[in-house]
C-alpha positions as CSV (number, residue, x, y, z in Angstrom):
1,X,259.2,87.0,0.9
2,X,255.4,86.2,1.6
3,X,256.7,83.5,4.1
4,X,258.7,86.3,6.1
5,X,255.7,88.5,6.1
6,X,253.4,85.9,7.3
7,X,255.9,84.8,10.0
8,X,256.1,88.4,11.3
9,X,252.4,88.8,11.3
10,X,252.0,85.4,13.0
11,X,254.5,86.5,15.7
12,X,252.6,89.8,16.2
13,X,249.1,88.3,16.4
14,X,250.0,85.2,18.4
15,X,252.5,86.7,20.6
16,X,252.6,85.1,24.1
17,X,252.3,87.1,27.0
18,X,256.1,87.3,27.6
19,X,257.1,90.1,29.9
20,X,260.7,91.4,30.5
21,X,260.2,91.3,34.1
22,X,261.8,88.8,36.2
23,X,260.0,87.1,39.1
24,X,262.1,89.0,41.5
25,X,261.1,92.4,39.9
26,X,257.3,91.2,40.2
27,X,257.9,90.6,43.9
28,X,259.3,93.9,44.5
29,X,256.5,95.6,42.6
30,X,254.0,93.8,44.7
31,X,255.8,94.6,48.0
32,X,255.9,98.2,46.9
33,X,252.4,98.6,46.1
34,X,251.4,96.9,49.4
35,X,253.6,99.5,51.2
36,X,252.0,102.4,49.5
37,X,248.5,101.0,50.3
38,X,249.2,100.9,53.9
39,X,250.8,104.3,53.8
40,X,247.8,105.9,52.1
41,X,245.4,104.1,54.7
42,X,247.4,105.5,57.6
43,X,247.6,109.0,56.0
44,X,243.8,108.8,55.6
45,X,243.1,107.8,58.9
46,X,245.5,110.5,60.4
47,X,243.7,113.2,58.2
48,X,240.3,111.9,59.4
49,X,241.3,112.1,63.1
50,X,242.9,115.6,62.5
51,X,239.8,116.8,60.9
52,X,237.7,115.4,63.7
53,X,239.9,117.0,66.2
54,X,239.7,120.4,64.4
55,X,235.9,120.3,64.1
56,X,235.6,119.5,67.9
57,X,237.8,122.5,68.5
58,X,235.7,124.8,66.4
59,X,232.5,123.7,68.5
60,X,234.2,125.4,71.5
61,X,233.4,128.8,69.9
62,X,230.1,130.4,71.3
63,X,227.1,129.5,69.1
64,X,229.0,127.0,66.9
65,X,227.5,123.6,67.0
66,X,228.5,120.4,65.1
67,X,226.9,121.3,61.8
68,X,228.3,124.9,61.7
69,X,231.7,123.6,62.8
70,X,231.9,121.0,60.0
71,X,230.7,123.7,57.6
72,X,233.3,126.1,58.7
73,X,236.0,123.3,58.4
74,X,235.0,122.5,55.0
75,X,235.0,126.1,53.9
76,X,238.7,126.3,55.0
77,X,238.5,127.6,58.6
78,X,240.8,125.0,60.2
79,X,241.3,126.7,63.6
80,X,239.3,129.0,66.0
81,X,241.9,131.8,65.4
82,X,241.0,131.6,61.5
83,X,237.4,131.8,62.4
84,X,237.7,134.8,64.7
85,X,240.1,136.6,62.3
86,X,237.9,136.1,59.3
87,X,235.8,138.8,57.7
88,X,232.1,138.9,58.1
89,X,231.5,138.4,54.5
90,X,233.6,135.2,54.4
91,X,231.8,133.8,57.3
92,X,228.4,134.5,56.0
93,X,229.3,132.9,52.7
94,X,229.6,129.5,54.5
95,X,226.3,127.6,54.5
96,X,224.9,127.2,58.0
97,X,226.4,130.3,59.3
98,X,224.0,133.3,60.0
99,X,224.4,136.8,61.0
100,X,223.8,136.0,64.7
101,X,226.6,133.6,64.8
102,X,228.9,136.1,63.0
103,X,227.9,138.6,65.6
104,X,228.9,136.2,68.4
105,X,232.1,135.5,66.9
106,X,233.1,139.2,66.2
107,X,232.5,140.0,70.0
108,X,235.5,137.6,70.6
109,X,237.9,140.0,68.9
């Protein structure tokens, strides 16, 4: 009885790193993780390019420079239409946007 107990403890403590995965499964997992890494990299690059384009588009508004365009974009105003249609209070809540800029933008309506 003690020998059975000791053999179980031995098997638990000194268990080798045996996995149920075959080499083929390991290869598939490695290939899958490589694909997801490249997909996330391309998605990240695409998002970065889109955000740059949107920020550049926002700079076409009168009185909006690079800093205020970035602040507007990060505040959720992704397009020029969204900025023009926004309430004055929402625009003033964005850091870097002052009353004079809001007045210029409201003239565009």
